N, CA, C and O atoms as CSV, one atom per row, in Angstrom:
chain,resi,resn,atom,element,x,y,z
A,1,MET,N,N,54.181,-25.978,20.784
A,1,MET,CA,C,52.956,-25.245,20.313
A,1,MET,C,C,52.043,-25.580,21.847
A,1,MET,O,O,51.871,-26.585,22.536
A,2,PRO,N,N,51.607,-24.171,21.915
A,2,PRO,CA,C,50.348,-24.056,23.411
A,2,PRO,C,C,49.100,-24.936,23.084
A,2,PRO,O,O,48.827,-25.539,22.046
A,3,THR,N,N,48.599,-24.865,23.955
A,3,THR,CA,C,46.997,-25.853,24.273
A,3,THR,C,C,46.534,-24.893,23.451
A,3,THR,O,O,46.953,-23.743,23.583
A,4,PRO,N,N,45.559,-25.229,22.434
A,4,PRO,CA,C,44.128,-24.674,22.194
A,4,PRO,C,C,43.260,-24.527,22.958
A,4,PRO,O,O,43.121,-25.345,23.867
A,5,VAL,N,N,42.268,-23.259,22.805
A,5,VAL,CA,C,40.598,-23.337,23.495
A,5,VAL,C,C,39.625,-24.615,22.755
A,5,VAL,O,O,39.360,-24.891,21.585
A,6,ILE,N,N,39.224,-25.272,24.201
A,6,ILE,CA,C,38.443,-25.571,23.815
A,6,ILE,C,C,37.406,-24.858,23.046
A,6,ILE,O,O,36.992,-23.972,23.794
A,7,ALA,N,N,36.799,-24.811,21.944
A,7,ALA,CA,C,35.272,-23.790,21.551
A,7,ALA,C,C,34.259,-24.145,21.564
A,7,ALA,O,O,33.240,-23.460,21.646
A,8,THR,N,N,34.420,-26.174,21.427
A,8,THR,CA,C,32.820,-26.903,22.054
A,8,THR,C,C,33.553,-28.426,22.488
A,8,THR,O,O,34.697,-28.809,22.242
A,9,ARG,N,N,32.832,-28.883,22.966
A,9,ARG,CA,C,32.655,-30.402,23.051
A,9,ARG,C,C,31.978,-31.122,22.410
A,9,ARG,O,O,31.539,-32.138,22.950
A,10,THR,N,N,31.676,-30.839,21.075
A,10,THR,CA,C,30.916,-31.446,20.271
A,10,THR,C,C,31.222,-31.342,18.967
A,10,THR,O,O,31.539,-30.202,18.625
A,11,PRO,N,N,31.233,-32.440,17.847
A,11,PRO,CA,C,31.737,-32.104,16.701
A,11,PRO,C,C,30.648,-31.062,15.996
A,11,PRO,O,O,29.446,-31.172,16.240
A,12,LEU,N,N,31.169,-30.041,15.100
A,12,LEU,CA,C,29.987,-29.467,14.156
A,12,LEU,C,C,30.393,-30.185,12.764
A,12,LEU,O,O,31.405,-30.623,12.218
A,13,PRO,N,N,29.108,-30.057,12.529
A,13,PRO,CA,C,28.659,-30.724,10.708
A,13,PRO,C,C,28.566,-29.617,9.960
A,13,PRO,O,O,28.010,-28.619,10.420
A,14,VAL,N,N,29.163,-29.636,8.540
A,14,VAL,CA,C,29.594,-28.508,7.806
A,14,VAL,C,C,29.524,-28.990,6.425
A,14,VAL,O,O,30.533,-29.532,5.975
A,15,GLU,N,N,28.285,-28.854,5.541
A,15,GLU,CA,C,27.978,-29.579,4.310
A,15,GLU,C,C,29.190,-28.543,3.652
A,15,GLU,O,O,29.262,-27.325,3.813
A,16,VAL,N,N,30.451,-29.742,2.574
A,16,VAL,CA,C,31.452,-29.031,2.260
A,16,VAL,C,C,31.431,-29.052,0.491
A,16,VAL,O,O,30.507,-29.610,-0.101
A,17,GLU,N,N,32.116,-28.641,0.045
A,17,GLU,CA,C,31.846,-28.574,-1.718
A,17,GLU,C,C,32.814,-28.834,-2.250
A,17,GLU,O,O,33.731,-28.026,-2.100
A,18,ALA,N,N,33.128,-30.328,-3.296
A,18,ALA,CA,C,34.310,-30.815,-3.585
A,18,ALA,C,C,35.296,-29.652,-4.408
A,18,ALA,O,O,34.900,-28.749,-5.146
A,19,GLY,N,N,36.368,-29.906,-4.118
A,19,GLY,CA,C,37.903,-28.442,-4.667
A,19,GLY,C,C,37.534,-27.315,-3.864
A,19,GLY,O,O,38.261,-26.386,-4.216
A,20,LYS,N,N,36.777,-26.958,-2.983
A,20,LYS,CA,C,36.862,-25.624,-2.298
A,20,LYS,C,C,37.697,-25.969,-0.865
A,20,LYS,O,O,37.438,-26.981,-0.215
A,21,ALA,N,N,38.576,-25.142,-0.522
A,21,ALA,CA,C,39.372,-24.846,0.879
A,21,ALA,C,C,38.648,-24.775,1.637
A,21,ALA,O,O,37.528,-24.710,1.131
A,22,TYR,N,N,38.627,-24.740,2.905
A,22,TYR,CA,C,38.796,-24.305,4.157
A,22,TYR,C,C,39.230,-24.633,5.100
A,22,TYR,O,O,39.522,-25.787,5.411
A,23,TYR,N,N,39.441,-22.927,6.203
A,23,TYR,CA,C,40.606,-23.218,6.863
A,23,TYR,C,C,39.801,-23.501,8.189
A,23,TYR,O,O,38.867,-22.787,8.552
A,24,TRP,N,N,40.237,-24.584,8.865
A,24,TRP,CA,C,39.968,-24.733,10.295
A,24,TRP,C,C,40.587,-24.188,11.475
A,24,TRP,O,O,41.776,-24.437,11.674
A,25,CYS,N,N,39.874,-23.408,12.360
A,25,CYS,CA,C,40.472,-22.635,13.186
A,25,CYS,C,C,41.331,-23.224,14.404
A,25,CYS,O,O,40.664,-23.560,15.382
A,26,THR,N,N,42.739,-23.397,14.481
A,26,THR,CA,C,43.063,-24.380,15.413
A,26,THR,C,C,43.598,-23.452,16.696
A,26,THR,O,O,44.718,-23.844,17.023
A,27,CYS,N,N,43.306,-22.751,17.215
A,27,CYS,CA,C,43.395,-22.018,18.390
A,27,CYS,C,C,42.302,-22.048,19.221
A,27,CYS,O,O,42.458,-21.900,20.433
A,28,GLY,N,N,41.224,-22.218,18.740
A,28,GLY,CA,C,39.629,-22.481,19.699
A,28,GLY,C,C,39.036,-21.164,19.966
A,28,GLY,O,O,37.969,-21.031,20.564
A,29,GLN,N,N,39.943,-19.920,19.387
A,29,GLN,CA,C,39.295,-18.466,19.739
A,29,GLN,C,C,37.708,-18.150,18.492
A,29,GLN,O,O,36.566,-17.718,18.647
A,30,SER,N,N,38.146,-18.427,17.862
A,30,SER,CA,C,37.286,-17.806,16.273
A,30,SER,C,C,35.809,-17.577,16.947
A,30,SER,O,O,35.371,-18.085,17.979
A,31,SER,N,N,35.193,-16.686,16.075
A,31,SER,CA,C,33.625,-16.794,16.570
A,31,SER,C,C,33.085,-17.294,15.488
A,31,SER,O,O,31.866,-17.128,15.511
A,32,LYS,N,N,33.555,-17.979,14.297
A,32,LYS,CA,C,32.922,-18.539,12.943
A,32,LYS,C,C,33.701,-20.282,13.159
A,32,LYS,O,O,34.237,-20.960,12.283
A,33,GLN,N,N,33.530,-20.576,14.442
A,33,GLN,CA,C,33.384,-22.558,14.520
A,33,GLN,C,C,33.029,-23.071,13.426
A,33,GLN,O,O,32.025,-22.661,12.843
A,34,PRO,N,N,33.730,-23.984,12.986
A,34,PRO,CA,C,34.701,-24.187,13.212
A,34,PRO,C,C,35.854,-23.529,12.638
A,34,PRO,O,O,36.967,-23.932,12.976
A,35,PHE,N,N,35.729,-22.431,11.694
A,35,PHE,CA,C,36.563,-22.099,11.035
A,35,PHE,C,C,37.323,-20.708,11.265
A,35,PHE,O,O,36.791,-19.786,11.884
A,36,CYS,N,N,38.633,-20.628,10.709
A,36,CYS,CA,C,39.670,-19.094,11.224
A,36,CYS,C,C,38.849,-18.343,11.050
A,36,CYS,O,O,38.145,-18.556,10.063
A,37,ASP,N,N,38.508,-17.001,11.984
A,37,ASP,CA,C,38.319,-15.602,11.772
A,37,ASP,C,C,39.175,-15.041,11.864
A,37,ASP,O,O,38.944,-13.832,11.881
A,38,GLY,N,N,40.619,-15.429,11.980
A,38,GLY,CA,C,41.834,-14.148,12.086
A,38,GLY,C,C,41.758,-13.938,13.712
A,38,GLY,O,O,42.071,-12.796,14.048
A,39,SER,N,N,41.353,-14.948,14.940
A,39,SER,CA,C,41.937,-14.300,15.977
A,39,SER,C,C,42.869,-14.895,16.883
A,39,SER,O,O,43.047,-14.446,18.016
A,40,HIS,N,N,43.507,-15.950,16.395
A,40,HIS,CA,C,45.164,-16.321,16.002
A,40,HIS,C,C,46.068,-15.300,16.179
A,40,HIS,O,O,46.997,-15.247,16.985
A,41,ARG,N,N,45.708,-14.469,15.335
A,41,ARG,CA,C,46.885,-13.286,15.120
A,41,ARG,C,C,47.745,-12.711,16.436
A,41,ARG,O,O,47.299,-12.101,17.408
A,42,GLY,N,N,49.216,-13.130,16.131
A,42,GLY,CA,C,49.828,-12.295,17.521
A,42,GLY,C,C,49.782,-13.778,18.192
A,42,GLY,O,O,50.502,-13.756,19.190
A,43,SER,N,N,49.338,-14.742,18.047
A,43,SER,CA,C,50.070,-16.403,18.836
A,43,SER,C,C,50.554,-17.374,17.600
A,43,SER,O,O,50.630,-17.243,16.378
A,44,GLU,N,N,50.931,-18.737,18.840
A,44,GLU,CA,C,51.617,-19.174,17.352
A,44,GLU,C,C,50.602,-20.401,16.466
A,44,GLU,O,O,50.882,-21.396,15.796
A,45,PHE,N,N,49.531,-19.843,16.802
A,45,PHE,CA,C,48.467,-20.660,16.125
A,45,PHE,C,C,48.231,-20.207,14.527
A,45,PHE,O,O,48.124,-19.013,14.246
A,46,THR,N,N,48.156,-21.285,13.470
A,46,THR,CA,C,47.876,-21.067,12.476
A,46,THR,C,C,46.672,-21.675,11.731
A,46,THR,O,O,46.444,-22.884,11.752
A,47,PRO,N,N,45.823,-20.676,10.994
A,47,PRO,CA,C,44.728,-22.347,10.118
A,47,PRO,C,C,45.529,-23.254,9.617
A,47,PRO,O,O,46.684,-23.175,9.198
A,48,LEU,N,N,44.466,-24.507,9.744
A,48,LEU,CA,C,44.893,-25.687,9.202
A,48,LEU,C,C,44.060,-25.447,7.854
A,48,LEU,O,O,42.990,-24.844,7.928
A,49,LYS,N,N,44.500,-25.875,6.723
A,49,LYS,CA,C,43.903,-25.370,5.686
A,49,LYS,C,C,43.417,-26.850,5.311
A,49,LYS,O,O,44.305,-27.694,5.191
A,50,TYR,N,N,41.854,-27.306,5.082
A,50,TYR,CA,C,41.369,-28.505,4.133
A,50,TYR,C,C,41.088,-28.309,2.931
A,50,TYR,O,O,40.819,-27.135,2.676
A,51,GLU,N,N,41.036,-29.245,1.819
A,51,GLU,CA,C,40.741,-29.286,0.995
A,51,GLU,C,C,39.654,-30.068,0.372
A,51,GLU,O,O,40.041,-31.064,-0.237
A,52,ALA,N,N,38.438,-29.856,0.384
A,52,ALA,CA,C,37.467,-30.837,0.495
A,52,ALA,C,C,37.571,-31.754,-1.052
A,52,ALA,O,O,37.699,-31.100,-2.087
A,53,THR,N,N,37.528,-32.802,-1.096
A,53,THR,CA,C,37.704,-33.878,-2.750
A,53,THR,C,C,36.427,-34.375,-2.587
A,53,THR,O,O,36.185,-35.370,-3.272
A,54,ALA,N,N,35.427,-33.917,-1.786
A,54,ALA,CA,C,33.933,-34.649,-2.066
A,54,ALA,C,C,32.966,-33.875,-2.146
A,54,ALA,O,O,33.554,-32.832,-2.433
A,55,THR,N,N,31.531,-33.533,-2.086
A,55,THR,CA,C,30.571,-32.632,-1.379
A,55,THR,C,C,29.984,-33.425,-0.446
A,55,THR,O,O,29.195,-34.275,-0.857
A,56,ALA,N,N,30.154,-33.352,0.502
A,56,ALA,CA,C,29.786,-34.367,1.479
A,56,ALA,C,C,29.365,-33.286,2.878
A,56,ALA,O,O,29.828,-32.148,2.939
A,57,ARG,N,N,28.486,-33.815,3.884
A,57,ARG,CA,C,28.602,-33.234,5.271
A,57,ARG,C,C,29.990,-34.155,6.147
A,57,ARG,O,O,30.239,-35.360,6.139
A,58,LEU,N,N,30.515,-33.299,6.670
A,58,LEU,CA,C,31.899,-34.028,7.360
A,58,LEU,C,C,31.357,-33.157,8.636
A,58,LEU,O,O,30.430,-32.349,8.685
A,59,TRP,N,N,32.322,-33.634,9.716
A,59,TRP,CA,C,32.056,-33.579,11.100
A,59,TRP,C,C,33.145,-32.727,11.600
A,59,TRP,O,O,33.927,-33.427,12.244
A,60,PHE,N,N,33.525,-31.438,11.557
A,60,PHE,CA,C,34.940,-30.754,12.031
A,60,PHE,C,C,35.163,-30.872,13.693
A,60,PHE,O,O,34.197,-30.902,14.456
A,61,CYS,N,N,35.814,-30.902,13.910
A,61,CYS,CA,C,36.663,-31.201,15.447
A,61,CYS,C,C,36.325,-29.381,16.197
A,61,CYS,O,O,36.957,-28.381,15.857
A,62,GLY,N,N,35.454,-29.403,16.992
A,62,GLY,CA,C,35.325,-28.457,18.194
A,62,GLY,C,C,36.087,-28.577,19.169
A,62,GLY,O,O,36.602,-27.662,19.812
A,63,CYS,N,N,36.149,-29.224,19.259
A,63,CYS,CA,C,37.463,-29.227,20.811
A,63,CYS,C,C,39.210,-28.924,20.521
A,63,CYS,O,O,40.174,-28.823,21.280
A,64,LYS,N,N,39.081,-28.864,19.378
A,64,LYS,CA,C,40.652,-28.322,18.889
A,64,LYS,C,C,41.521,-29.311,19.326
A,64,LYS,O,O,42.688,-28.942,19.455
A,65,HIS,N,N,41.199,-30.791,19.661
A,65,HIS,CA,C,42.129,-31.615,19.877
A,65,HIS,C,C,42.592,-33.042,19.217
A,65,HIS,O,O,43.581,-33.774,19.261
A,66,SER,N,N,41.333,-33.017,18.589
A,66,SER,CA,C,41.448,-34.451,17.331
A,66,SER,C,C,42.631,-34.711,16.759
A,66,SER,O,O,43.230,-33.926,16.024
A,67,ALA,N,N,43.130,-36.200,17.187
A,67,ALA,CA,C,44.556,-36.576,16.456
A,67,ALA,C,C,44.145,-36.661,15.048
A,67,ALA,O,O,45.064,-37.069,14.338
A,68,LYS,N,N,42.629,-36.304,14.176
A,68,LYS,CA,C,42.633,-36.214,12.648
A,68,LYS,C,C,41.986,-34.973,12.165
A,68,LYS,O,O,41.109,-34.895,11.304
A,69,ALA,N,N,42.549,-33.990,12.850
A,69,ALA,CA,C,42.170,-32.862,12.625
A,69,ALA,C,C,42.446,-32.319,11.181
A,69,ALA,O,O,43.646,-32.180,10.944
A,70,PRO,N,N,41.536,-31.960,10.105
A,70,PRO,CA,C,40.182,-31.049,10.758
A,70,PRO,C,C,38.909,-31.505,11.632
A,70,PRO,O,O,38.015,-30.877,12.200
A,71,LEU,N,N,39.229,-32.920,11.488
A,71,LEU,CA,C,38.043,-33.550,11.788
A,71,LEU,C,C,37.899,-34.074,12.786
A,71,LEU,O,O,38.909,-34.312,13.447
A,72,CYS,N,N,36.743,-34.418,13.235
A,72,CYS,CA,C,36.538,-35.245,14.430
A,72,CYS,C,C,36.766,-36.466,14.629
A,72,CYS,O,O,36.398,-37.304,13.807
A,73,ASP,N,N,37.421,-36.801,15.766
A,73,ASP,CA,C,37.922,-38.537,16.285
A,73,ASP,C,C,37.295,-39.293,17.253
A,73,ASP,O,O,37.520,-40.400,17.743
A,74,GLY,N,N,36.117,-38.098,17.483
A,74,GLY,CA,C,35.684,-38.429,19.262
A,74,GLY,C,C,36.789,-37.763,20.347
A,74,GLY,O,O,36.278,-37.986,21.444
A,75,THR,N,N,37.717,-37.244,20.505
A,75,THR,CA,C,38.712,-36.890,21.324
A,75,THR,C,C,37.709,-36.231,22.469
A,75,THR,O,O,37.911,-36.483,23.657
A,76,HIS,N,N,36.758,-35.485,22.105
A,76,HIS,CA,C,36.080,-34.472,22.836
A,76,HIS,C,C,35.065,-35.328,23.986
A,76,HIS,O,O,34.473,-34.799,24.927
A,77,LYS,N,N,35.050,-36.836,23.611
A,77,LYS,CA,C,34.964,-37.506,24.726
A,77,LYS,C,C,35.463,-37.539,26.078
A,77,LYS,O,O,34.794,-37.430,27.106
A,78,THR,N,N,36.736,-37.704,25.967
A,78,THR,CA,C,37.717,-37.797,27.031
A,78,THR,C,C,38.163,-36.734,27.843
A,78,THR,O,O,38.694,-36.794,28.952
A,79,LEU,N,N,37.838,-35.603,27.043
A,79,LEU,CA,C,38.536,-34.247,27.902
A,79,LEU,C,C,37.542,-33.978,29.164
A,79,LEU,O,O,36.437,-34.511,29.269
A,80,LEU,N,N,38.043,-33.171,30.001
A,80,LEU,CA,C,37.981,-33.078,31.261
A,80,LEU,C,C,37.493,-31.933,31.251
A,80,LEU,O,O,37.232,-31.364,32.311
């Protein structure tokens, strides 16, 4: 798979609702970060579905390089 664009070098806080599905942008080109707006069309990227198990504030990855995608694992701190 190709390397995604770094959308931002900070995690993005999102209030999620239990039972709701969210589609995280994997390409980094969406204008609706951290979520997909279809900008990946025509590429090898596809959005990653995340289903919230609880209502809470979560930190979604903005750099698109997290090993715990779609959530931030701090990888943005090591990117050049």
